C-alpha positions as CSV (number, residue, x, y, z in Angstrom):
1,X,0.7,-7.6,-8.3
2,X,0.3,-3.9,-7.5
3,X,-2.9,-2.0,-7.4
4,X,-3.2,1.8,-7.1
5,X,-6.3,3.4,-5.7
6,X,-6.0,6.8,-7.4
7,X,-8.1,9.9,-6.7
8,X,-8.1,13.4,-5.3
9,X,-8.4,13.9,-1.5
10,X,-11.9,13.0,-0.3
11,X,-12.7,10.8,-3.3
12,X,-13.2,7.6,-1.2
13,X,-9.8,5.9,-1.6
14,X,-9.4,5.1,2.1
15,X,-13.0,3.7,2.3
16,X,-12.2,1.5,-0.7
17,X,-8.9,0.4,0.8
18,X,-10.8,-0.5,4.1
19,X,-13.3,-2.6,2.1
20,X,-10.6,-4.4,0.2
21,X,-8.6,-5.1,3.3
22,X,-11.5,-6.5,5.2
23,X,-12.5,-8.6,2.2
24,X,-8.9,-9.9,1.9
25,X,-9.0,-10.9,5.6
26,X,-12.1,-13.0,4.9
27,X,-10.6,-14.7,1.8
28,X,-6.9,-15.0,2.7
29,X,-5.3,-18.2,3.8
30,X,-2.4,-16.2,5.2
31,X,-1.9,-12.8,6.8
32,X,-3.2,-9.4,5.7
33,X,-1.1,-6.3,6.6
34,X,-2.4,-2.7,6.6
35,X,0.1,0.1,6.8
36,X,-1.0,3.6,7.6
37,X,0.3,7.0,8.6
38,X,-1.3,7.8,12.0
39,X,-3.8,5.7,13.8
40,X,-7.0,6.5,11.9
41,X,-8.0,3.1,10.7
42,X,-8.0,1.3,14.1
43,X,-11.7,0.7,14.3
44,X,-12.3,0.2,10.6
45,X,-9.9,-2.6,9.8
46,X,-10.7,-6.1,11.0
47,X,-8.8,-7.1,14.1
48,X,-7.5,-10.2,12.2
49,X,-5.4,-7.9,9.9
50,X,-2.1,-6.6,11.2
51,X,-2.4,-2.8,11.4
52,X,0.9,-0.9,11.4
53,X,1.4,2.8,11.9
54,X,4.5,4.1,10.1
55,X,4.9,7.0,12.5
56,X,5.5,4.5,15.4
57,X,8.5,3.2,13.4
58,X,9.8,6.5,12.0
59,X,9.1,5.5,8.4
60,X,9.5,8.5,6.1
61,X,10.4,8.5,2.4
62,X,10.2,6.0,-0.4
63,X,13.4,4.1,0.5
64,X,12.4,3.7,4.1
65,X,8.9,2.5,3.2
66,X,10.3,0.1,0.6
67,X,12.7,-1.3,3.2
68,X,9.8,-1.6,5.7
69,X,7.6,-3.5,3.3
70,X,10.6,-5.7,2.3
71,X,11.2,-6.5,5.9
72,X,7.6,-7.5,6.5
73,X,7.8,-9.8,3.5
74,X,11.1,-11.3,4.5
75,X,10.1,-11.9,8.1
76,X,6.7,-13.3,7.4
77,X,6.3,-15.7,4.5
78,X,2.5,-16.1,4.9
79,X,1.6,-12.4,4.1
80,X,-0.8,-12.6,1.1
81,X,-2.1,-9.1,0.9
82,X,-0.7,-5.7,1.9
83,X,-2.5,-2.3,1.9
84,X,-0.7,1.0,2.2
85,X,-2.9,4.1,2.9
86,X,-1.8,7.7,2.3
87,X,1.2,6.6,0.2
88,X,2.2,10.1,-0.8
89,X,2.1,11.4,2.8
90,X,4.7,8.8,3.6
91,X,7.0,9.0,0.5
92,X,6.4,12.6,-0.6
93,X,4.6,14.2,-3.6
94,X,7.4,13.7,-6.2
95,X,5.9,11.6,-9.0
96,X,9.3,10.5,-10.2
97,X,10.0,9.1,-6.7
98,X,6.5,7.4,-6.8
99,X,7.3,5.9,-10.2
100,X,10.6,4.4,-9.0
101,X,9.0,3.2,-5.7
102,X,6.1,1.4,-7.4
103,X,8.4,-0.3,-10.0
104,X,10.5,-1.6,-7.1
105,X,7.5,-2.6,-5.1
106,X,6.1,-4.5,-8.1
107,X,9.2,-6.6,-8.4
108,X,9.0,-7.3,-4.6
109,X,5.3,-8.2,-4.9
110,X,6.1,-10.7,-7.6
111,X,9.1,-12.2,-5.8
112,X,7.2,-12.5,-2.4
113,X,3.9,-13.5,-4.0
114,X,2.1,-10.7,-2.2
115,X,-0.7,-8.4,-3.6
116,X,0.1,-4.8,-2.6
117,X,-2.5,-2.0,-2.8
118,X,-1.4,1.6,-2.4
119,X,-3.8,4.6,-2.0
120,X,-2.4,7.6,-3.9
121,X,-3.9,11.1,-3.6
122,X,-3.4,12.3,-7.1
123,X,-5.4,12.6,-10.3
124,X,-4.9,9.8,-12.9
125,X,-3.4,12.3,-15.4
126,X,-0.6,13.1,-12.9
127,X,0.5,9.4,-12.5
128,X,3.5,8.6,-14.7
129,X,2.6,6.7,-17.9
130,X,5.2,4.0,-17.3
131,X,3.1,2.7,-14.3
132,X,0.2,2.0,-16.6
133,X,1.9,-1.3,-17.6
134,X,2.3,-2.7,-14.1
135,X,-0.7,-1.4,-12.1
136,X,-4.4,-2.0,-12.0
137,X,-6.4,1.2,-11.4
138,X,-9.6,1.3,-9.4
């Protein structure tokens, strides 16, 4: 299952993502992974979650992020929840690219039985309509 945290910059998406990630750590019987761009969540995310900085691995663009997420799922079968902060800063601002990326990520989430939450700095009206069928908006 895919969840998008949608809102303009400064609307509280990251705060909500932190709350959901820490809640997932408490409730999960497996591993929780939080992916971010830069090291800004180090002290906010529970130490029991795996915090990964995309910059440390040179992850840029939708294809690289998808491959990165796929690799995490393939190498660690007990990941139950994954959170990605600042998605558009990693993949770029093109909504067509976001649409394709989210559709692929949704298939991966179903296949790997992982709940993936992405924070997206955009207004709801800017999100492609086709994503309404496969996402839960918060």
